[in-house]
C-alpha positions as CSV (number, residue, x, y, z in Angstrom):
1,M,137.7,100.7,126.5
2,K,139.2,102.0,123.4
3,R,137.7,105.0,121.7
4,N,137.4,105.0,118.0
5,I,139.2,108.1,116.7
6,Y,137.5,107.8,113.3
7,R,134.0,108.0,114.6
8,K,132.6,111.5,114.7
9,G,129.5,112.7,116.5
10,A,126.5,114.4,114.9
11,A,127.7,117.8,115.8
12,D,131.0,117.2,114.0
13,F,129.1,116.0,111.0
14,L,126.9,119.1,110.9
15,K,130.0,121.4,111.2
16,A,131.7,119.5,108.4
17,A,128.7,119.4,106.0
18,I,126.6,122.6,106.7
19,L,129.3,125.2,107.2
20,P,130.8,124.8,103.7
21,V,127.3,124.9,102.1
22,L,126.4,128.1,104.0
23,F,129.7,129.7,103.1
24,T,129.1,128.8,99.4
25,L,125.6,130.2,99.5
26,A,126.8,133.4,101.1
27,V,129.5,133.9,98.4
28,M,127.0,133.2,95.7
29,A,124.6,135.8,97.2
30,M,127.3,138.4,97.3
31,I,128.2,137.7,93.7
32,M,124.5,138.0,92.6
33,Y,124.2,141.3,94.5
34,G,127.3,142.7,92.9
35,L,126.1,141.8,89.4
36,R,122.7,143.4,90.0
37,E,124.4,146.6,91.2
38,T,126.7,146.7,88.2
39,E,123.7,146.3,85.9
40,N,121.8,149.1,87.6
41,S,124.8,151.3,87.4
42,S,125.3,150.6,83.7
43,K,121.7,151.4,83.0
44,S,121.8,154.7,84.8
45,E,125.1,155.6,83.0
46,A,123.5,154.9,79.6
47,V,120.7,157.3,80.4
48,R,123.2,159.9,81.5
49,I,125.2,159.5,78.4
50,L,122.2,159.9,76.1
51,E,121.0,163.0,78.0
52,D,124.5,164.5,77.7
53,S,124.7,163.8,74.0
54,I,121.3,165.4,73.4
55,R,122.3,168.4,75.5
56,R,125.6,168.8,73.5
57,A,123.8,168.6,70.2
58,V,121.3,171.3,71.4
59,V,124.2,173.6,72.5
60,M,126.0,173.0,69.2
61,S,122.8,173.9,67.3
62,Y,122.6,177.1,69.3
63,A,126.2,177.9,68.6
64,V,126.0,177.2,64.8
65,E,122.4,178.3,64.0
66,G,121.8,180.9,66.7
67,R,118.7,179.2,68.1
68,Y,117.8,176.0,69.9
69,P,116.2,173.1,67.9
70,E,112.4,173.0,67.9
71,S,112.1,169.3,68.2
72,I,114.0,166.2,69.1
73,S,113.5,164.8,65.6
74,Y,115.5,167.7,64.3
75,I,118.4,166.8,66.6
76,E,118.2,163.1,65.4
77,Q,118.2,164.1,61.7
78,V,120.8,166.9,61.6
79,Y,123.1,166.1,64.5
80,K,122.8,162.3,64.2
81,V,122.0,161.6,67.8
82,H,120.6,158.0,68.0
83,I,117.8,157.5,70.4
84,D,116.5,154.0,71.1
85,W,112.8,154.8,71.5
86,S,112.0,151.3,72.6
87,R,114.2,151.8,75.7
88,Y,114.0,155.5,76.5
89,I,111.4,158.3,76.9
90,V,112.8,161.7,76.0
91,H,111.2,164.8,77.3
92,Y,112.2,167.8,75.2
93,Q,110.3,171.0,75.9
94,I,111.3,174.3,74.3
95,F,110.1,177.6,75.7
96,A,111.7,180.1,73.2
97,S,114.3,179.9,70.5
98,N,116.9,181.7,72.8
99,L,116.3,179.7,76.0
100,M,117.8,176.4,76.8
101,P,115.1,173.7,76.4
102,D,114.2,171.3,79.2
103,I,115.7,167.9,78.4
104,M,115.0,164.7,80.4
105,V,115.7,161.1,79.5
106,I,113.8,158.3,81.3
107,E,114.3,154.6,80.9
108,K,111.1,152.7,80.2
């Protein structure tokens, strides 16, 4: 009896059909994970940059005026630091005019 070399069994079909699909899904999952991690890293970097620019403006104010600014609005007006209030919460607490204020930026 001759065997048909073109006829494949069910196991061969599953290997040929399922393995490429699983491989494609795994690659797509890795890409999605990488994009999500990149987005999270970008957001945390934006928060750090805003906090650093506020801190630099505060130090510059102390160097030029001899005192730390009393409010965050003063920093925005005089030193032109742009704060997107719809995206960030800025905690700015000053204790005395000669002590560095407590500055914290949190993403909403």
